[in-house]
PDB file of N, H, CA, C and O in Angstrom:
ATOM      1  N   MET A   1      60.624 -24.508  -3.587  1.00  0.00           N
ATOM      2  CA  MET A   1      61.926 -24.846  -3.032  1.00  0.00           C
ATOM      3  C   MET A   1      61.986 -24.587  -1.687  1.00  0.00           C
ATOM      4  O   MET A   1      62.255 -25.424  -0.826  1.00  0.00           O
ATOM      5  N   ALA A   2      61.735 -23.423  -1.504  1.00  0.00           N
ATOM      6  H   ALA A   2      61.517 -22.743  -2.204  1.00  0.00           H
ATOM      7  CA  ALA A   2      61.237 -22.470  -0.052  1.00  0.00           C
ATOM      8  C   ALA A   2      60.169 -23.900   1.266  1.00  0.00           C
ATOM      9  O   ALA A   2      60.375 -24.404   2.370  1.00  0.00           O
ATOM     10  N   ASN A   3      59.220 -23.957   0.324  1.00  0.00           N
ATOM     11  H   ASN A   3      59.053 -23.547  -0.572  1.00  0.00           H
ATOM     12  CA  ASN A   3      58.174 -24.468   0.325  1.00  0.00           C
ATOM     13  C   ASN A   3      58.488 -26.002   1.531  1.00  0.00           C
ATOM     14  O   ASN A   3      58.212 -26.419   2.656  1.00  0.00           O
ATOM     15  N   LYS A   4      59.325 -26.381   0.150  1.00  0.00           N
ATOM     16  H   LYS A   4      59.549 -26.042  -0.764  1.00  0.00           H
ATOM     17  CA  LYS A   4      59.820 -27.815   0.673  1.00  0.00           C
ATOM     18  C   LYS A   4      60.652 -28.006   1.726  1.00  0.00           C
ATOM     19  O   LYS A   4      60.568 -28.960   2.499  1.00  0.00           O
ATOM     20  N   THR A   5      61.860 -26.691   1.815  1.00  0.00           N
ATOM     21  H   THR A   5      61.929 -25.916   1.187  1.00  0.00           H
ATOM     22  CA  THR A   5      62.492 -26.474   2.555  1.00  0.00           C
ATOM     23  C   THR A   5      62.147 -26.225   4.536  1.00  0.00           C
ATOM     24  O   THR A   5      62.698 -26.563   5.584  1.00  0.00           O
ATOM     25  N   LEU A   6      61.071 -25.541   4.170  1.00  0.00           N
ATOM     26  H   LEU A   6      60.624 -25.266   3.318  1.00  0.00           H
ATOM     27  CA  LEU A   6      60.100 -24.911   5.330  1.00  0.00           C
ATOM     28  C   LEU A   6      59.523 -26.796   5.844  1.00  0.00           C
ATOM     29  O   LEU A   6      59.763 -27.143   7.000  1.00  0.00           O
ATOM     30  N   GLU A   7      59.124 -27.359   5.305  1.00  0.00           N
ATOM     31  H   GLU A   7      58.928 -27.077   4.366  1.00  0.00           H
ATOM     32  CA  GLU A   7      58.272 -28.285   5.326  1.00  0.00           C
ATOM     33  C   GLU A   7      59.183 -29.361   6.271  1.00  0.00           C
ATOM     34  O   GLU A   7      58.893 -29.732   7.408  1.00  0.00           O
ATOM     35  N   LEU A   8      60.448 -29.779   5.418  1.00  0.00           N
ATOM     36  H   LEU A   8      60.684 -29.478   4.495  1.00  0.00           H
ATOM     37  CA  LEU A   8      61.301 -30.524   6.272  1.00  0.00           C
ATOM     38  C   LEU A   8      61.928 -29.940   7.629  1.00  0.00           C
ATOM     39  O   LEU A   8      62.289 -30.600   8.603  1.00  0.00           O
ATOM     40  N   ALA A   9      61.977 -28.361   7.442  1.00  0.00           N
ATOM     41  H   ALA A   9      61.684 -27.825   6.650  1.00  0.00           H
ATOM     42  CA  ALA A   9      62.596 -28.166   8.623  1.00  0.00           C
ATOM     43  C   ALA A   9      61.567 -28.243   9.653  1.00  0.00           C
ATOM     44  O   ALA A   9      62.045 -28.380  10.779  1.00  0.00           O
ATOM     45  N   LEU A  10      60.142 -28.189   9.593  1.00  0.00           N
ATOM     46  H   LEU A  10      59.754 -28.078   8.678  1.00  0.00           H
ATOM     47  CA  LEU A  10      59.244 -28.512  10.804  1.00  0.00           C
ATOM     48  C   LEU A  10      58.953 -29.992  10.934  1.00  0.00           C
ATOM     49  O   LEU A  10      58.597 -30.461  12.015  1.00  0.00           O
ATOM     50  N   ARG A  11      59.073 -30.604  10.038  1.00  0.00           N
ATOM     51  H   ARG A  11      59.362 -30.223   9.160  1.00  0.00           H
ATOM     52  CA  ARG A  11      59.331 -32.237  10.516  1.00  0.00           C
ATOM     53  C   ARG A  11      60.555 -32.249  11.105  1.00  0.00           C
ATOM     54  O   ARG A  11      60.409 -32.687  12.246  1.00  0.00           O
ATOM     55  N   ILE A  12      61.597 -32.004  10.902  1.00  0.00           N
ATOM     56  H   ILE A  12      61.715 -31.648   9.974  1.00  0.00           H
ATOM     57  CA  ILE A  12      62.299 -32.062  12.128  1.00  0.00           C
ATOM     58  C   ILE A  12      62.604 -31.432  13.272  1.00  0.00           C
ATOM     59  O   ILE A  12      63.301 -32.032  14.090  1.00  0.00           O
ATOM     60  N   VAL A  13      62.217 -30.321  13.503  1.00  0.00           N
ATOM     61  H   VAL A  13      61.650 -29.834  12.839  1.00  0.00           H
ATOM     62  CA  VAL A  13      61.867 -29.538  14.531  1.00  0.00           C
ATOM     63  C   VAL A  13      60.787 -30.487  15.490  1.00  0.00           C
ATOM     64  O   VAL A  13      60.755 -30.399  16.717  1.00  0.00           O
ATOM     65  N   ALA A  14      59.894 -31.428  14.666  1.00  0.00           N
ATOM     66  H   ALA A  14      59.920 -31.499  13.669  1.00  0.00           H
ATOM     67  CA  ALA A  14      58.824 -31.818  15.115  1.00  0.00           C
ATOM     68  C   ALA A  14      59.210 -32.796  15.999  1.00  0.00           C
ATOM     69  O   ALA A  14      58.864 -32.943  17.172  1.00  0.00           O
ATOM     70  N   GLU A  15      60.277 -33.729  15.042  1.00  0.00           N
ATOM     71  H   GLU A  15      60.558 -33.610  14.089  1.00  0.00           H
ATOM     72  CA  GLU A  15      60.764 -34.943  15.617  1.00  0.00           C
ATOM     73  C   GLU A  15      61.794 -34.936  16.558  1.00  0.00           C
ATOM     74  O   GLU A  15      61.945 -35.758  17.461  1.00  0.00           O
ATOM     75  N   ALA A  16      62.518 -33.943  16.300  1.00  0.00           N
ATOM     76  H   ALA A  16      62.396 -33.274  15.566  1.00  0.00           H
ATOM     77  CA  ALA A  16      63.728 -33.842  17.543  1.00  0.00           C
ATOM     78  C   ALA A  16      63.280 -33.295  18.519  1.00  0.00           C
ATOM     79  O   ALA A  16      63.903 -33.491  19.563  1.00  0.00           O
ATOM     80  N   THR A  17      62.129 -32.467  18.570  1.00  0.00           N
ATOM     81  H   THR A  17      61.623 -32.308  17.722  1.00  0.00           H
ATOM     82  CA  THR A  17      61.575 -32.204  19.599  1.00  0.00           C
ATOM     83  C   THR A  17      60.338 -32.626  20.432  1.00  0.00           C
ATOM     84  O   THR A  17      60.327 -32.449  21.650  1.00  0.00           O
ATOM     85  N   GLY A  18      59.092 -33.294  19.638  1.00  0.00           N
ATOM     86  H   GLY A  18      59.101 -33.438  18.649  1.00  0.00           H
ATOM     87  CA  GLY A  18      58.234 -34.013  20.167  1.00  0.00           C
ATOM     88  C   GLY A  18      57.299 -32.823  19.805  1.00  0.00           C
ATOM     89  O   GLY A  18      56.192 -33.157  19.382  1.00  0.00           O
ATOM     90  N   LYS A  19      57.540 -31.566  19.894  1.00  0.00           N
ATOM     91  H   LYS A  19      58.439 -31.295  20.238  1.00  0.00           H
ATOM     92  CA  LYS A  19      56.063 -30.867  19.948  1.00  0.00           C
ATOM     93  C   LYS A  19      55.187 -30.803  19.298  1.00  0.00           C
ATOM     94  O   LYS A  19      55.303 -31.433  18.247  1.00  0.00           O
ATOM     95  N   GLN A  20      54.079 -30.174  19.476  1.00  0.00           N
ATOM     96  H   GLN A  20      53.984 -29.662  20.330  1.00  0.00           H
ATOM     97  CA  GLN A  20      52.987 -30.622  18.626  1.00  0.00           C
ATOM     98  C   GLN A  20      52.216 -29.469  18.417  1.00  0.00           C
ATOM     99  O   GLN A  20      51.121 -29.599  17.869  1.00  0.00           O
ATOM    100  N   ASN A  21      52.697 -28.116  18.841  1.00  0.00           N
ATOM    101  H   ASN A  21      53.586 -28.010  19.287  1.00  0.00           H
ATOM    102  CA  ASN A  21      52.136 -27.003  18.825  1.00  0.00           C
ATOM    103  C   ASN A  21      52.661 -25.809  17.053  1.00  0.00           C
ATOM    104  O   ASN A  21      53.036 -24.638  17.110  1.00  0.00           O
ATOM    105  N   LEU A  22      52.545 -26.385  16.153  1.00  0.00           N
ATOM    106  H   LEU A  22      52.241 -27.336  16.107  1.00  0.00           H
ATOM    107  CA  LEU A  22      52.470 -25.403  14.925  1.00  0.00           C
ATOM    108  C   LEU A  22      52.876 -24.404  15.249  1.00  0.00           C
ATOM    109  O   LEU A  22      54.101 -24.280  15.219  1.00  0.00           O
ATOM    110  N   GLU A  23      51.924 -23.085  15.766  1.00  0.00           N
ATOM    111  H   GLU A  23      50.929 -23.186  15.791  1.00  0.00           H
ATOM    112  CA  GLU A  23      52.565 -22.039  15.734  1.00  0.00           C
ATOM    113  C   GLU A  23      53.887 -21.989  16.556  1.00  0.00           C
ATOM    114  O   GLU A  23      54.599 -21.032  16.252  1.00  0.00           O
ATOM    115  N   GLN A  24      54.175 -22.473  17.133  1.00  0.00           N
ATOM    116  H   GLN A  24      53.597 -23.251  17.379  1.00  0.00           H
ATOM    117  CA  GLN A  24      55.418 -22.390  18.063  1.00  0.00           C
ATOM    118  C   GLN A  24      56.393 -22.935  17.532  1.00  0.00           C
ATOM    119  O   GLN A  24      57.455 -22.405  17.857  1.00  0.00           O
ATOM    120  N   LEU A  25      56.487 -23.834  16.800  1.00  0.00           N
ATOM    121  H   LEU A  25      55.623 -24.265  16.535  1.00  0.00           H
ATOM    122  CA  LEU A  25      57.363 -24.605  15.966  1.00  0.00           C
ATOM    123  C   LEU A  25      57.495 -23.142  14.404  1.00  0.00           C
ATOM    124  O   LEU A  25      58.333 -23.296  13.516  1.00  0.00           O
ATOM    125  N   VAL A  26      56.973 -22.472  14.406  1.00  0.00           N
ATOM    126  H   VAL A  26      56.292 -22.347  15.128  1.00  0.00           H
ATOM    127  CA  VAL A  26      56.631 -21.939  13.020  1.00  0.00           C
ATOM    128  C   VAL A  26      57.552 -20.712  13.575  1.00  0.00           C
ATOM    129  O   VAL A  26      58.536 -20.315  12.951  1.00  0.00           O
ATOM    130  N   ALA A  27      57.156 -20.194  14.730  1.00  0.00           N
ATOM    131  H   ALA A  27      56.357 -20.516  15.237  1.00  0.00           H
ATOM    132  CA  ALA A  27      57.864 -18.944  15.323  1.00  0.00           C
ATOM    133  C   ALA A  27      59.104 -19.355  15.545  1.00  0.00           C
ATOM    134  O   ALA A  27      59.800 -18.434  15.117  1.00  0.00           O
ATOM    135  N   GLU A  28      60.008 -20.439  16.083  1.00  0.00           N
ATOM    136  H   GLU A  28      59.442 -21.187  16.430  1.00  0.00           H
ATOM    137  CA  GLU A  28      61.218 -20.886  16.277  1.00  0.00           C
ATOM    138  C   GLU A  28      61.651 -21.101  15.356  1.00  0.00           C
ATOM    139  O   GLU A  28      62.862 -21.006  15.553  1.00  0.00           O
ATOM    140  N   LEU A  29      61.362 -21.546  13.634  1.00  0.00           N
ATOM    141  H   LEU A  29      60.378 -21.624  13.474  1.00  0.00           H
ATOM    142  CA  LEU A  29      61.687 -21.640  12.493  1.00  0.00           C
ATOM    143  C   LEU A  29      62.227 -20.004  11.898  1.00  0.00           C
ATOM    144  O   LEU A  29      63.263 -19.803  11.265  1.00  0.00           O
ATOM    145  N   ARG A  30      61.240 -18.991  12.295  1.00  0.00           N
ATOM    146  H   ARG A  30      60.399 -19.154  12.810  1.00  0.00           H
ATOM    147  CA  ARG A  30      61.317 -17.493  12.088  1.00  0.00           C
ATOM    148  C   ARG A  30      62.907 -17.161  12.809  1.00  0.00           C
ATOM    149  O   ARG A  30      63.974 -16.860  12.275  1.00  0.00           O
ATOM    150  N   ASN A  31      62.546 -17.353  14.181  1.00  0.00           N
ATOM    151  H   ASN A  31      61.679 -17.597  14.615  1.00  0.00           H
ATOM    152  CA  ASN A  31      63.600 -17.115  14.821  1.00  0.00           C
ATOM    153  C   ASN A  31      65.208 -17.601  14.456  1.00  0.00           C
ATOM    154  O   ASN A  31      66.152 -16.947  14.897  1.00  0.00           O
ATOM    155  N   ILE A  32      65.383 -18.618  13.744  1.00  0.00           N
ATOM    156  H   ILE A  32      64.615 -19.150  13.386  1.00  0.00           H
ATOM    157  CA  ILE A  32      66.207 -19.084  13.215  1.00  0.00           C
ATOM    158  C   ILE A  32      66.880 -18.255  12.096  1.00  0.00           C
ATOM    159  O   ILE A  32      67.882 -17.542  12.050  1.00  0.00           O
ATOM    160  N   GLU A  33      65.623 -18.756  10.930  1.00  0.00           N
ATOM    161  H   GLU A  33      64.809 -19.335  10.968  1.00  0.00           H
ATOM    162  CA  GLU A  33      65.670 -17.841   9.815  1.00  0.00           C
ATOM    163  C   GLU A  33      66.261 -16.201  10.446  1.00  0.00           C
ATOM    164  O   GLU A  33      67.264 -15.877   9.810  1.00  0.00           O
ATOM    165  N   GLN A  34      65.988 -15.463  11.191  1.00  0.00           N
ATOM    166  H   GLN A  34      65.173 -15.726  11.707  1.00  0.00           H
ATOM    167  CA  GLN A  34      65.996 -14.238  11.810  1.00  0.00           C
ATOM    168  C   GLN A  34      67.764 -14.182  11.961  1.00  0.00           C
ATOM    169  O   GLN A  34      68.519 -13.356  11.449  1.00  0.00           O
ATOM    170  N   SER A  35      68.121 -15.377  12.858  1.00  0.00           N
ATOM    171  H   SER A  35      67.508 -16.048  13.274  1.00  0.00           H
ATOM    172  CA  SER A  35      69.057 -15.428  13.085  1.00  0.00           C
ATOM    173  C   SER A  35      70.353 -15.436  11.602  1.00  0.00           C
ATOM    174  O   SER A  35      71.510 -15.028  11.492  1.00  0.00           O
ATOM    175  N   ALA A  36      69.429 -16.094  10.724  1.00  0.00           N
ATOM    176  H   ALA A  36      68.490 -16.425  10.813  1.00  0.00           H
ATOM    177  CA  ALA A  36      70.760 -16.624   9.377  1.00  0.00           C
ATOM    178  C   ALA A  36      70.834 -15.487   8.779  1.00  0.00           C
ATOM    179  O   ALA A  36      71.951 -15.258   8.314  1.00  0.00           O
ATOM    180  N   ASP A  37      69.800 -14.426   8.566  1.00  0.00           N
ATOM    181  H   ASP A  37      68.893 -14.612   8.943  1.00  0.00           H
ATOM    182  CA  ASP A  37      69.848 -13.074   7.719  1.00  0.00           C
ATOM    183  C   ASP A  37      70.519 -12.321   8.431  1.00  0.00           C
ATOM    184  O   ASP A  37      71.176 -11.614   7.667  1.00  0.00           O
ATOM    185  N   ASP A  38      70.821 -11.962   9.905  1.00  0.00           N
ATOM    186  H   ASP A  38      70.288 -12.536  10.526  1.00  0.00           H
ATOM    187  CA  ASP A  38      71.708 -11.265  10.732  1.00  0.00           C
ATOM    188  C   ASP A  38      72.968 -11.930  10.753  1.00  0.00           C
ATOM    189  O   ASP A  38      73.916 -11.191  11.019  1.00  0.00           O
ATOM    190  N   ALA A  39      73.243 -13.190  10.533  1.00  0.00           N
ATOM    191  H   ALA A  39      72.473 -13.790  10.317  1.00  0.00           H
ATOM    192  CA  ALA A  39      74.390 -13.400  10.064  1.00  0.00           C
ATOM    193  C   ALA A  39      75.678 -13.358   8.915  1.00  0.00           C
ATOM    194  O   ALA A  39      76.904 -13.261   8.864  1.00  0.00           O
ATOM    195  N   ALA A  40      73.999 -13.559   7.694  1.00  0.00           N
ATOM    196  H   ALA A  40      73.003 -13.637   7.735  1.00  0.00           H
ATOM    197  CA  ALA A  40      74.595 -13.200   6.570  1.00  0.00           C
ATOM    198  C   ALA A  40      75.342 -11.939   6.143  1.00  0.00           C
ATOM    199  O   ALA A  40      76.012 -12.259   5.161  1.00  0.00           O
ATOM    200  N   PRO A  41      75.547 -10.543   6.458  1.00  0.00           N
ATOM    201  CA  PRO A  41      76.653  -9.766   6.228  1.00  0.00           C
ATOM    202  C   PRO A  41      77.648 -10.033   6.647  1.00  0.00           C
ATOM    203  O   PRO A  41      78.632  -9.587   6.057  1.00  0.00           O
ATOM    204  N   ALA A  42      77.847 -10.890   7.869  1.00  0.00           N
ATOM    205  H   ALA A  42      77.047 -11.252   8.349  1.00  0.00           H
ATOM    206  CA  ALA A  42      79.375 -11.556   8.358  1.00  0.00           C
ATOM    207  C   ALA A  42      79.892 -12.457   7.329  1.00  0.00           C
ATOM    208  O   ALA A  42      80.893 -12.473   6.613  1.00  0.00           O
ATOM    209  N   THR A  43      78.555 -13.428   7.551  1.00  0.00           N
ATOM    210  H   THR A  43      77.742 -13.415   8.132  1.00  0.00           H
ATOM    211  CA  THR A  43      79.106 -14.450   6.274  1.00  0.00           C
ATOM    212  C   THR A  43      79.834 -13.920   5.150  1.00  0.00           C
ATOM    213  O   THR A  43      80.846 -14.494   4.749  1.00  0.00           O
ATOM    214  N   ASP A  44      79.374 -12.814   4.583  1.00  0.00           N
ATOM    215  H   ASP A  44      78.551 -12.348   4.910  1.00  0.00           H
ATOM    216  CA  ASP A  44      79.746 -12.385   3.217  1.00  0.00           C
ATOM    217  C   ASP A  44      81.405 -11.794   3.476  1.00  0.00           C
ATOM    218  O   ASP A  44      82.420 -12.036   2.822  1.00  0.00           O
ATOM    219  N   GLN A  45      81.218 -10.967   4.648  1.00  0.00           N
ATOM    220  H   GLN A  45      80.394 -10.770   5.179  1.00  0.00           H
ATOM    221  CA  GLN A  45      82.330 -10.518   5.001  1.00  0.00           C
ATOM    222  C   GLN A  45      83.474 -11.406   4.732  1.00  0.00           C
ATOM    223  O   GLN A  45      84.438 -11.225   3.989  1.00  0.00           O
ATOM    224  N   LEU A  46      83.128 -12.540   5.591  1.00  0.00           N
ATOM    225  H   LEU A  46      82.344 -12.687   6.194  1.00  0.00           H
ATOM    226  CA  LEU A  46      84.164 -13.692   5.425  1.00  0.00           C
ATOM    227  C   LEU A  46      84.620 -13.962   4.360  1.00  0.00           C
ATOM    228  O   LEU A  46      85.831 -14.003   4.140  1.00  0.00           O
ATOM    229  N   GLY A  47      83.686 -14.203   3.479  1.00  0.00           N
ATOM    230  H   GLY A  47      82.703 -14.169   3.658  1.00  0.00           H
ATOM    231  CA  GLY A  47      83.952 -14.891   2.194  1.00  0.00           C
ATOM    232  C   GLY A  47      84.588 -13.871   1.658  1.00  0.00           C
ATOM    233  O   GLY A  47      85.539 -14.426   1.109  1.00  0.00           O
ATOM    234  N   GLN A  48      84.675 -12.854   1.478  1.00  0.00           N
ATOM    235  H   GLN A  48      83.902 -12.403   1.924  1.00  0.00           H
ATOM    236  CA  GLN A  48      85.230 -11.673   0.585  1.00  0.00           C
ATOM    237  C   GLN A  48      87.033 -11.965   1.211  1.00  0.00           C
ATOM    238  O   GLN A  48      87.936 -12.243   0.422  1.00  0.00           O
ATOM    239  N   ASN A  49      87.176 -11.877   2.187  1.00  0.00           N
ATOM    240  H   ASN A  49      86.442 -11.651   2.828  1.00  0.00           H
ATOM    241  CA  ASN A  49      88.203 -11.907   3.380  1.00  0.00           C
ATOM    242  C   ASN A  49      88.903 -13.017   2.853  1.00  0.00           C
ATOM    243  O   ASN A  49      90.119 -12.921   2.689  1.00  0.00           O
ATOM    244  N   LEU A  50      88.084 -14.428   2.464  1.00  0.00           N
ATOM    245  H   LEU A  50      87.096 -14.505   2.597  1.00  0.00           H
ATOM    246  CA  LEU A  50      89.201 -15.599   2.459  1.00  0.00           C
ATOM    247  C   LEU A  50      89.131 -15.494   0.914  1.00  0.00           C
ATOM    248  O   LEU A  50      89.636 -16.566   0.580  1.00  0.00           O
ATOM    249  N   ASP A  51      88.812 -14.854  -0.199  1.00  0.00           N
ATOM    250  H   ASP A  51      88.401 -13.984   0.073  1.00  0.00           H
ATOM    251  CA  ASP A  51      88.755 -14.566  -1.347  1.00  0.00           C
ATOM    252  C   ASP A  51      90.235 -13.679  -1.502  1.00  0.00           C
ATOM    253  O   ASP A  51      91.125 -13.942  -2.312  1.00  0.00           O
ATOM    254  N   GLU A  52      90.238 -12.915  -0.816  1.00  0.00           N
ATOM    255  H   GLU A  52      89.515 -12.701  -0.159  1.00  0.00           H
ATOM    256  CA  GLU A  52      91.226 -12.014  -1.548  1.00  0.00           C
ATOM    257  C   GLU A  52      92.532 -12.853   0.294  1.00  0.00           C
ATOM    258  O   GLU A  52      93.160 -12.037   0.968  1.00  0.00           O
ATOM    259  N   THR A  53      92.556 -13.428   0.426  1.00  0.00           N
ATOM    260  H   THR A  53      92.045 -14.091  -0.121  1.00  0.00           H
ATOM    261  CA  THR A  53      93.929 -13.913   1.080  1.00  0.00           C
ATOM    262  C   THR A  53      94.005 -15.324   0.438  1.00  0.00           C
ATOM    263  O   THR A  53      94.757 -16.086   1.045  1.00  0.00           O
ATOM    264  N   ALA A  54      93.531 -15.723  -0.409  1.00  0.00           N
ATOM    265  H   ALA A  54      92.920 -15.104  -0.902  1.00  0.00           H
ATOM    266  CA  ALA A  54      93.567 -16.682  -1.379  1.00  0.00           C
ATOM    267  C   ALA A  54      94.176 -16.100  -2.681  1.00  0.00           C
ATOM    268  O   ALA A  54      94.767 -16.809  -3.496  1.00  0.00           O
ATOM    269  N   GLN A  55      93.980 -14.651  -2.835  1.00  0.00           N
ATOM    270  H   GLN A  55      93.501 -14.075  -2.173  1.00  0.00           H
ATOM    271  CA  GLN A  55      94.620 -13.983  -3.955  1.00  0.00           C
ATOM    272  C   GLN A  55      96.194 -14.021  -3.959  1.00  0.00           C
ATOM    273  O   GLN A  55      97.059 -14.275  -4.797  1.00  0.00           O
ATOM    274  N   ALA A  56      96.157 -13.565  -2.326  1.00  0.00           N
ATOM    275  H   ALA A  56      95.454 -13.359  -1.645  1.00  0.00           H
ATOM    276  CA  ALA A  56      97.426 -12.924  -2.349  1.00  0.00           C
ATOM    277  C   ALA A  56      98.428 -14.402  -1.498  1.00  0.00           C
ATOM    278  O   ALA A  56      99.637 -14.402  -1.263  1.00  0.00           O
ATOM    279  N   ALA A  57      97.589 -15.333  -1.246  1.00  0.00           N
ATOM    280  H   ALA A  57      96.608 -15.333  -1.437  1.00  0.00           H
ATOM    281  CA  ALA A  57      98.431 -16.573  -1.237  1.00  0.00           C
ATOM    282  C   ALA A  57      99.495 -16.715  -2.591  1.00  0.00           C
ATOM    283  O   ALA A  57     100.709 -16.764  -2.791  1.00  0.00           O
ATOM    284  N   LYS A  58      98.119 -16.750  -3.440  1.00  0.00           N
ATOM    285  H   LYS A  58      97.133 -16.710  -3.277  1.00  0.00           H
ATOM    286  CA  LYS A  58      98.607 -16.956  -5.355  1.00  0.00           C
ATOM    287  C   LYS A  58     100.121 -16.554  -5.269  1.00  0.00           C
ATOM    288  O   LYS A  58     101.172 -17.191  -5.202  1.00  0.00           O
ATOM    289  N   GLN A  59      99.655 -14.717  -5.310  1.00  0.00           N
ATOM    290  H   GLN A  59      98.801 -14.200  -5.364  1.00  0.00           H
ATOM    291  CA  GLN A  59     100.807 -13.979  -5.921  1.00  0.00           C
ATOM    292  C   GLN A  59     101.658 -14.093  -4.874  1.00  0.00           C
ATOM    293  O   GLN A  59     102.723 -13.824  -5.431  1.00  0.00           O
ATOM    294  N   THR A  60     101.903 -14.292  -3.819  1.00  0.00           N
ATOM    295  H   THR A  60     101.039 -14.510  -3.367  1.00  0.00           H
ATOM    296  CA  THR A  60     103.384 -15.020  -2.912  1.00  0.00           C
ATOM    297  C   THR A  60     103.552 -16.011  -3.366  1.00  0.00           C
ATOM    298  O   THR A  60     104.767 -16.090  -3.545  1.00  0.00           O
ATOM    299  N   ALA A  61     102.897 -17.234  -3.824  1.00  0.00           N
ATOM    300  H   ALA A  61     101.910 -17.171  -3.678  1.00  0.00           H
ATOM    301  CA  ALA A  61     103.411 -17.840  -4.521  1.00  0.00           C
ATOM    302  C   ALA A  61     104.143 -18.105  -5.699  1.00  0.00           C
ATOM    303  O   ALA A  61     105.015 -18.973  -5.740  1.00  0.00           O
ATOM    304  N   ARG A  62     103.816 -17.371  -6.695  1.00  0.00           N
ATOM    305  H   ARG A  62     103.107 -16.667  -6.662  1.00  0.00           H
ATOM    306  CA  ARG A  62     104.507 -16.833  -8.075  1.00  0.00           C
ATOM    307  C   ARG A  62     105.626 -16.099  -7.219  1.00  0.00           C
ATOM    308  O   ARG A  62     106.796 -16.449  -7.370  1.00  0.00           O
ATOM    309  N   THR A  63     105.297 -15.093  -6.325  1.00  0.00           N
ATOM    310  H   THR A  63     104.346 -14.809  -6.203  1.00  0.00           H
ATOM    311  CA  THR A  63     106.437 -14.126  -6.927  1.00  0.00           C
ATOM    312  C   THR A  63     107.843 -15.318  -5.800  1.00  0.00           C
ATOM    313  O   THR A  63     109.032 -15.279  -6.119  1.00  0.00           O
ATOM    314  N   TYR A  64     107.397 -16.138  -4.705  1.00  0.00           N
ATOM    315  H   TYR A  64     106.431 -16.170  -4.446  1.00  0.00           H
ATOM    316  CA  TYR A  64     108.726 -17.002  -4.569  1.00  0.00           C
ATOM    317  C   TYR A  64     109.192 -18.308  -5.436  1.00  0.00           C
ATOM    318  O   TYR A  64     110.176 -18.994  -5.159  1.00  0.00           O
ATOM    319  N   SER A  65     108.179 -18.556  -6.692  1.00  0.00           N
ATOM    320  H   SER A  65     107.380 -17.998  -6.917  1.00  0.00           H
ATOM    321  CA  SER A  65     108.587 -19.467  -7.259  1.00  0.00           C
ATOM    322  C   SER A  65     109.538 -18.811  -8.564  1.00  0.00           C
ATOM    323  O   SER A  65     110.354 -19.499  -9.178  1.00  0.00           O
ATOM    324  N   CYS A  66     109.313 -17.586  -8.814  1.00  0.00           N
ATOM    325  H   CYS A  66     108.650 -17.027  -8.315  1.00  0.00           H
ATOM    326  CA  CYS A  66     110.100 -16.715  -9.673  1.00  0.00           C
ATOM    327  C   CYS A  66     111.652 -17.010  -8.833  1.00  0.00           C
ATOM    328  O   CYS A  66     112.470 -17.554  -9.575  1.00  0.00           O
ATOM    329  N   LEU A  67     112.068 -16.779  -7.661  1.00  0.00           N
ATOM    330  H   LEU A  67     111.403 -16.337  -7.059  1.00  0.00           H
ATOM    331  CA  LEU A  67     113.336 -16.780  -7.346  1.00  0.00           C
ATOM    332  C   LEU A  67     114.048 -18.006  -7.114  1.00  0.00           C
ATOM    333  O   LEU A  67     115.243 -17.980  -6.819  1.00  0.00           O
TER     334      LEU A  67
END
């Protein structure tokens, strides 16, 4: 799966930028990957916060539906 994703990403970047230097494309993809890895903890925290907000909203809806 990862190989197919990398191949697709290389093709998209090559077509979008017109770059022929494969090493440069790989370096750019690694930078993108690193950026995604760096953002992962923040994304996980955001997901947890949204889950907590959803639970609080459900509880609030239950509380007010009983009134």
